[in-house]
GUTI-871751 format. One record per residue (C-alpha): residue number from 1; chain; x, y, z. Coordinates in steps of 0.5 Angstrom, whole numbers, plus 500, padded with zeros to 3 digits. Example, Ala and Ser with C-alpha at 12.3 -4.5 7.8 and 13.67 -1.06 7.14 Angstrom:
<atoms>
1; A; 525; 491; 516
2; A; 527; 498; 514
</atoms>
This chain:
<atoms>
1; A; 303; 769; 319
2; A; 304; 771; 312
3; A; 302; 778; 311
4; A; 300; 777; 303
5; A; 296; 771; 305
6; A; 292; 774; 309
7; A; 289; 779; 304
8; A; 283; 778; 300
9; A; 284; 777; 293
10; A; 279; 780; 288
11; A; 279; 781; 281
12; A; 274; 786; 277
13; A; 273; 786; 269
14; A; 275; 793; 266
15; A; 269; 797; 263
16; A; 271; 795; 256
17; A; 270; 787; 257
18; A; 263; 788; 260
19; A; 260; 792; 254
20; A; 262; 787; 250
21; A; 258; 782; 254
22; A; 252; 786; 254
23; A; 252; 787; 247
24; A; 253; 779; 245
25; A; 246; 778; 250
26; A; 243; 784; 246
27; A; 244; 780; 239
28; A; 242; 774; 242
29; A; 235; 777; 245
30; A; 234; 780; 238
31; A; 235; 774; 234
32; A; 230; 770; 239
33; A; 225; 776; 238
34; A; 226; 776; 230
35; A; 225; 769; 230
36; A; 219; 769; 234
37; A; 216; 775; 230
38; A; 218; 771; 223
39; A; 214; 765; 226
40; A; 208; 769; 228
41; A; 208; 772; 221
42; A; 208; 765; 218
43; A; 202; 762; 222
44; A; 198; 769; 220
45; A; 200; 768; 213
46; A; 198; 761; 213
47; A; 191; 762; 217
48; A; 190; 768; 211
49; A; 191; 762; 206
50; A; 186; 758; 209
51; A; 181; 763; 210
52; A; 181; 764; 203
53; A; 181; 757; 201
54; A; 176; 755; 196
55; A; 174; 749; 200
56; A; 170; 752; 205
57; A; 165; 748; 210
58; A; 159; 747; 206
59; A; 151; 747; 209
60; A; 146; 743; 205
61; A; 143; 750; 203
62; A; 150; 752; 200
63; A; 150; 745; 196
64; A; 143; 747; 193
65; A; 144; 754; 191
66; A; 150; 754; 187
67; A; 150; 756; 180
68; A; 148; 750; 176
69; A; 147; 748; 168
70; A; 140; 745; 168
71; A; 133; 747; 171
72; A; 130; 743; 176
73; A; 123; 739; 175
74; A; 118; 739; 180
75; A; 111; 736; 181
76; A; 104; 740; 181
77; A; 106; 742; 189
78; A; 113; 744; 188
79; A; 116; 738; 190
80; A; 123; 737; 187
81; A; 123; 731; 182
82; A; 130; 732; 179
83; A; 135; 737; 181
84; A; 142; 739; 179
85; A; 147; 740; 185
86; A; 155; 742; 185
87; A; 158; 736; 188
88; A; 165; 733; 190
89; A; 168; 726; 189
90; A; 173; 724; 194
91; A; 180; 722; 191
92; A; 186; 719; 194
93; A; 193; 722; 191
94; A; 198; 716; 192
95; A; 204; 720; 192
96; A; 202; 724; 198
97; A; 200; 718; 203
98; A; 205; 719; 209
99; A; 202; 713; 213
100; A; 197; 709; 210
101; A; 195; 705; 216
102; A; 193; 712; 220
103; A; 189; 714; 213
104; A; 185; 708; 213
105; A; 183; 709; 221
106; A; 181; 716; 219
107; A; 177; 714; 214
108; A; 174; 708; 217
109; A; 172; 712; 223
110; A; 168; 717; 218
111; A; 166; 713; 212
112; A; 163; 706; 214
113; A; 161; 705; 207
114; A; 168; 706; 203
115; A; 170; 699; 200
116; A; 177; 699; 204
117; A; 179; 692; 199
118; A; 179; 697; 193
119; A; 183; 702; 196
120; A; 188; 697; 198
121; A; 188; 694; 191
122; A; 189; 701; 188
123; A; 193; 705; 193
124; A; 199; 704; 188
125; A; 196; 708; 183
126; A; 197; 715; 182
127; A; 190; 717; 184
128; A; 184; 713; 185
129; A; 176; 716; 187
130; A; 174; 712; 193
131; A; 167; 716; 194
132; A; 163; 720; 189
133; A; 158; 725; 190
134; A; 159; 727; 197
135; A; 154; 730; 201
136; A; 155; 736; 205
137; A; 156; 733; 212
138; A; 161; 728; 209
139; A; 164; 734; 205
140; A; 166; 737; 212
141; A; 168; 731; 215
142; A; 174; 730; 209
143; A; 176; 737; 211
144; A; 177; 736; 218
145; A; 181; 730; 217
146; A; 187; 735; 214
147; A; 190; 729; 210
148; A; 194; 732; 204
149; A; 193; 725; 200
150; A; 185; 726; 200
151; A; 183; 731; 195
152; A; 176; 734; 193
153; A; 174; 734; 186
154; A; 168; 739; 184
155; A; 163; 737; 179
156; A; 156; 738; 177
157; A; 151; 732; 178
158; A; 143; 731; 177
159; A; 139; 728; 183
160; A; 133; 724; 183
161; A; 131; 725; 191
162; A; 125; 720; 190
163; A; 129; 715; 187
164; A; 124; 710; 183
165; A; 118; 713; 184
166; A; 118; 717; 177
167; A; 123; 713; 174
168; A; 119; 712; 167
169; A; 116; 719; 167
170; A; 123; 723; 169
171; A; 128; 719; 165
172; A; 135; 720; 165
173; A; 141; 724; 163
174; A; 148; 723; 160
175; A; 155; 725; 163
176; A; 154; 732; 159
177; A; 148; 734; 162
178; A; 143; 732; 156
179; A; 137; 728; 157
180; A; 137; 721; 154
181; A; 130; 719; 156
182; A; 123; 721; 159
183; A; 121; 728; 161
184; A; 129; 730; 161
185; A; 130; 728; 154
186; A; 123; 731; 151
187; A; 124; 738; 154
188; A; 132; 738; 154
189; A; 132; 744; 151
190; A; 128; 748; 155
191; A; 131; 745; 161
192; A; 138; 748; 159
193; A; 135; 755; 158
194; A; 140; 759; 162
195; A; 135; 765; 163
196; A; 130; 760; 166
197; A; 135; 756; 170
198; A; 132; 758; 177
199; A; 125; 757; 174
200; A; 123; 750; 175
201; A; 119; 746; 170
202; A; 112; 744; 173
203; A; 109; 737; 172
204; A; 102; 735; 173
205; A; 104; 730; 177
206; A; 102; 729; 184
207; A; 108; 726; 189
208; A; 103; 724; 194
209; A; 098; 720; 189
210; A; 104; 717; 185
211; A; 107; 714; 192
212; A; 100; 711; 194
213; A; 099; 708; 187
214; A; 106; 705; 186
215; A; 106; 702; 193
216; A; 099; 699; 192
217; A; 101; 696; 186
218; A; 107; 693; 189
219; A; 103; 690; 194
220; A; 098; 687; 189
221; A; 104; 684; 185
222; A; 106; 680; 191
223; A; 098; 678; 193
224; A; 097; 676; 185
225; A; 104; 674; 184
226; A; 104; 678; 177
227; A; 110; 679; 173
228; A; 109; 687; 172
229; A; 103; 692; 173
230; A; 102; 699; 171
231; A; 097; 705; 173
232; A; 095; 711; 169
233; A; 091; 717; 173
234; A; 088; 722; 169
235; A; 084; 728; 170
236; A; 078; 727; 165
237; A; 076; 735; 164
238; A; 083; 737; 162
239; A; 087; 731; 160
240; A; 093; 732; 166
241; A; 096; 726; 168
242; A; 096; 726; 176
243; A; 100; 719; 176
244; A; 103; 714; 172
245; A; 107; 708; 174
246; A; 110; 702; 171
247; A; 113; 696; 175
248; A; 118; 694; 175
249; A; 122; 700; 175
250; A; 129; 703; 176
251; A; 133; 708; 180
252; A; 135; 714; 176
253; A; 140; 715; 181
254; A; 144; 709; 179
255; A; 147; 710; 172
256; A; 150; 703; 171
257; A; 146; 699; 166
258; A; 141; 694; 169
259; A; 141; 687; 167
260; A; 134; 686; 167
261; A; 132; 691; 161
262; A; 124; 690; 163
263; A; 125; 695; 168
264; A; 126; 700; 163
265; A; 120; 699; 159
266; A; 114; 704; 160
267; A; 108; 700; 160
268; A; 104; 706; 160
269; A; 106; 709; 153
270; A; 111; 704; 150
271; A; 107; 698; 151
272; A; 101; 695; 146
273; A; 096; 690; 149
274; A; 090; 687; 147
275; A; 085; 690; 153
276; A; 080; 685; 153
277; A; 073; 687; 155
278; A; 074; 694; 157
279; A; 072; 695; 149
280; A; 065; 693; 150
281; A; 064; 700; 153
282; A; 066; 703; 146
283; A; 061; 698; 142
284; A; 055; 700; 147
285; A; 057; 708; 147
286; A; 057; 708; 139
287; A; 051; 704; 139
288; A; 047; 709; 143
289; A; 050; 715; 140
290; A; 048; 712; 133
291; A; 041; 711; 136
292; A; 041; 704; 134
293; A; 040; 702; 141
294; A; 037; 704; 148
295; A; 040; 702; 155
296; A; 034; 698; 157
297; A; 033; 695; 150
298; A; 033; 687; 151
299; A; 037; 682; 146
300; A; 033; 676; 146
301; A; 035; 668; 145
302; A; 043; 670; 145
303; A; 047; 663; 143
304; A; 053; 661; 147
305; A; 057; 661; 141
306; A; 057; 664; 134
307; A; 061; 663; 128
308; A; 065; 668; 124
309; A; 066; 664; 117
310; A; 069; 658; 120
311; A; 072; 661; 127
312; A; 068; 660; 133
313; A; 066; 666; 138
314; A; 064; 663; 145
315; A; 060; 667; 150
316; A; 064; 669; 156
317; A; 063; 664; 161
318; A; 059; 668; 166
319; A; 054; 670; 161
320; A; 053; 663; 158
321; A; 047; 662; 162
322; A; 044; 669; 160
323; A; 040; 668; 154
324; A; 036; 675; 155
325; A; 040; 681; 157
326; A; 039; 688; 156
327; A; 044; 693; 153
328; A; 046; 695; 160
329; A; 047; 688; 163
330; A; 051; 686; 156
331; A; 056; 690; 159
332; A; 055; 688; 167
333; A; 055; 681; 165
334; A; 061; 682; 160
335; A; 057; 678; 154
336; A; 061; 677; 148
337; A; 055; 675; 144
338; A; 051; 681; 146
339; A; 056; 686; 144
340; A; 057; 683; 137
341; A; 049; 684; 136
342; A; 050; 691; 138
343; A; 056; 692; 133
344; A; 051; 689; 128
345; A; 046; 693; 130
346; A; 050; 700; 129
347; A; 054; 697; 123
348; A; 061; 695; 123
349; A; 063; 701; 119
350; A; 060; 705; 124
351; A; 064; 702; 130
352; A; 070; 702; 126
353; A; 070; 709; 125
354; A; 068; 710; 132
355; A; 075; 707; 134
356; A; 078; 711; 129
357; A; 075; 717; 132
358; A; 078; 715; 139
359; A; 085; 715; 136
360; A; 086; 709; 140
361; A; 091; 707; 134
362; A; 095; 714; 134
363; A; 101; 716; 137
364; A; 100; 718; 144
365; A; 101; 726; 145
366; A; 104; 725; 152
367; A; 111; 728; 153
368; A; 116; 723; 153
369; A; 119; 720; 147
370; A; 118; 713; 149
371; A; 111; 712; 146
372; A; 108; 707; 141
373; A; 103; 707; 135
374; A; 099; 701; 134
375; A; 100; 697; 128
376; A; 093; 698; 125
377; A; 091; 692; 121
378; A; 086; 691; 116
379; A; 079; 692; 118
380; A; 075; 686; 116
381; A; 068; 683; 119
382; A; 071; 678; 124
383; A; 076; 683; 126
384; A; 071; 688; 127
385; A; 066; 684; 131
386; A; 072; 681; 136
387; A; 074; 688; 137
388; A; 068; 689; 141
389; A; 071; 685; 146
390; A; 078; 687; 145
391; A; 081; 681; 141
392; A; 085; 682; 135
393; A; 087; 690; 136
394; A; 092; 693; 141
395; A; 093; 700; 144
396; A; 097; 703; 150
397; A; 094; 704; 157
398; A; 095; 711; 156
399; A; 091; 711; 150
400; A; 086; 707; 153
401; A; 085; 712; 159
402; A; 084; 718; 154
403; A; 079; 714; 150
404; A; 075; 712; 156
405; A; 075; 719; 159
406; A; 072; 722; 153
407; A; 066; 717; 154
408; A; 065; 719; 161
409; A; 067; 727; 161
410; A; 061; 729; 156
411; A; 064; 726; 150
412; A; 071; 731; 149
413; A; 077; 727; 147
414; A; 083; 731; 150
415; A; 090; 731; 149
416; A; 093; 728; 155
417; A; 099; 732; 158
418; A; 104; 732; 163
419; A; 105; 739; 164
420; A; 101; 743; 170
421; A; 096; 748; 167
422; A; 098; 747; 160
423; A; 094; 750; 155
424; A; 089; 745; 152
425; A; 092; 743; 145
426; A; 086; 739; 142
427; A; 079; 737; 144
428; A; 074; 734; 139
429; A; 067; 731; 141
430; A; 066; 724; 140
431; A; 059; 723; 143
432; A; 054; 727; 146
433; A; 053; 729; 153
434; A; 047; 725; 153
435; A; 050; 719; 151
436; A; 056; 720; 156
437; A; 051; 721; 161
438; A; 047; 714; 159
439; A; 054; 711; 159
440; A; 056; 713; 166
441; A; 050; 710; 169
442; A; 051; 704; 165
443; A; 058; 703; 168
444; A; 056; 705; 175
445; A; 052; 699; 175
446; A; 058; 694; 174
447; A; 061; 697; 180
448; A; 055; 698; 184
449; A; 054; 693; 190
450; A; 047; 694; 191
451; A; 045; 693; 183
452; A; 041; 687; 182
453; A; 046; 684; 177
454; A; 053; 682; 180
455; A; 058; 686; 176
456; A; 065; 684; 175
457; A; 067; 691; 178
458; A; 064; 690; 185
459; A; 071; 690; 189
460; A; 072; 697; 186
461; A; 066; 700; 189
462; A; 069; 705; 195
463; A; 063; 709; 198
464; A; 063; 716; 197
465; A; 066; 716; 190
466; A; 061; 714; 185
467; A; 066; 709; 182
468; A; 064; 707; 175
469; A; 068; 702; 171
470; A; 069; 696; 166
471; A; 074; 690; 167
472; A; 078; 686; 161
473; A; 081; 680; 162
474; A; 085; 678; 155
475; A; 090; 672; 153
476; A; 096; 674; 151
477; A; 099; 673; 144
478; A; 104; 667; 144
479; A; 111; 669; 143
480; A; 111; 665; 136
481; A; 105; 670; 134
482; A; 101; 664; 133
483; A; 095; 664; 137
484; A; 094; 666; 144
485; A; 098; 663; 150
486; A; 095; 661; 157
487; A; 098; 668; 160
488; A; 093; 674; 161
489; A; 093; 681; 162
490; A; 088; 684; 167
491; A; 085; 691; 166
492; A; 080; 695; 170
493; A; 079; 702; 168
494; A; 074; 706; 172
495; A; 072; 713; 173
496; A; 070; 717; 180
497; A; 068; 723; 183
498; A; 072; 728; 188
499; A; 069; 735; 189
500; A; 065; 734; 182
501; A; 071; 733; 178
502; A; 072; 726; 175
503; A; 078; 722; 174
504; A; 080; 716; 170
505; A; 084; 711; 173
506; A; 087; 705; 169
507; A; 090; 699; 173
508; A; 093; 693; 169
509; A; 097; 687; 172
510; A; 101; 683; 167
511; A; 100; 675; 168
512; A; 097; 675; 175
513; A; 095; 669; 179
514; A; 090; 667; 183
515; A; 090; 669; 191
516; A; 087; 664; 195
517; A; 090; 667; 201
518; A; 086; 674; 200
519; A; 080; 671; 197
520; A; 080; 663; 199
521; A; 080; 661; 191
522; A; 085; 661; 185
523; A; 080; 665; 180
524; A; 085; 670; 176
525; A; 080; 675; 172
526; A; 081; 682; 173
527; A; 075; 683; 178
528; A; 079; 679; 183
529; A; 085; 683; 182
530; A; 085; 689; 178
531; A; 078; 692; 180
532; A; 080; 690; 187
533; A; 087; 694; 187
534; A; 083; 700; 183
535; A; 078; 701; 189
536; A; 084; 701; 194
537; A; 088; 706; 190
538; A; 081; 710; 190
539; A; 081; 709; 197
540; A; 088; 712; 199
541; A; 088; 718; 194
542; A; 081; 720; 194
543; A; 083; 725; 200
544; A; 089; 727; 196
545; A; 085; 729; 190
546; A; 080; 733; 195
547; A; 086; 738; 196
548; A; 088; 739; 189
549; A; 088; 746; 186
550; A; 085; 746; 179
551; A; 086; 751; 174
552; A; 082; 751; 168
553; A; 086; 752; 162
554; A; 083; 756; 156
555; A; 081; 752; 150
556; A; 085; 755; 143
557; A; 080; 758; 138
</atoms>
């Protein structure tokens, strides 16, 4: 055996070679640690950037409390009618889209109401707004998506949480936050006052009453197949408007132009209508005030037709068989001929002046720009006599309501207002308290179901409210302004008591039809629709009015 082969051959590195190896290992470890520290710092830096990012998650309170440029509007109970919000539009930036199919899936999961066909059509544009006015919930959903192609663009918008409910009163604004109609326009400068930005404009309206009245009118329009309807509810002691509804209406949140312009027409302040037999109230009130007639005075041998020159004036059909009527029952039976006799007793000029004093032909004082002034025609004998039953002269529903209020509130003609606790602008005496008291008694008999003569307002007799009122059924002028059409306007103006406070309510239907399903016949006089609806409204809003806190406001010296 070879001695050399039996030896164990071991090889050891010298010390210099070992040191070199350890040094390389240390370098690699240091590089690894440095890389880790740099990566960690980048993550921390990114987190800090995200922490300072303005696109924070929003709560509802955040949206409501952000600084805005226009004051809110509230009802008498501080319910919001109009309010500005800082809101956001969702914008798609096409150049940043990485995976369009994946983006669509994310949007579909979170935004079911987005129009994806429109997104497909516009995906090649540089940017496209896919949703406007995001709610706080949807705003937060966008942030969670983490999509670089989705951007949130901040802006300020005016919202009307009650949609159609106050549309004709509240109006609207333009893109520059300036009022263009309704209260928004009338009080535009006040609503932009920076020092009052957190102090809302308080209206006299009651949201609860407005809701009940609008719903009741909508139901009535279905019952009576009416073209339109309106209502005004007023406090007869201070002129505050508690509710004002005009149908059809519109949603002020929808800034697009509606095809039907009738939706934007405020019947209560802008419409001018012949009001029919409601005007008999004024003829009788004037006669009593002039002490030319008395409530129980009987007019005998009333004919069924009289002539004014060559023009015949016929008796109202339900009074034709009544030849002898007291002043009280001339109103209850709505006698045209009896009313003419009363005007003749009091004097034609006296009645003309009385209508002028009631300011029925003046511009309404209500705080909206959409108001109309009646085109007053020259008084003549025939026009004066027919004005006794609302024929040949026109006025607006808000002016009718105001005039009627003066007849039942003790004789004070007040300026109407949409502001709560407004200082009384004007008050003038048109009749004495004695005459007013007599008129309320007469008007009560027209509604009272227990009265010996059936009045046209019986369907408005709601127990507990002492309802008084007068119907009016007026033929509408034909479109060519020659004569009258077969279409009618039906009116019922009432007054009623809640806690010793008297309210006045006018209800109008435009071109109503009969309702066999409701009454079993097709009669369409106002006693069968406007009076009925008036009563249903009183039944619903009576408890609401019972809770109103009324502040008496001072008269100007």
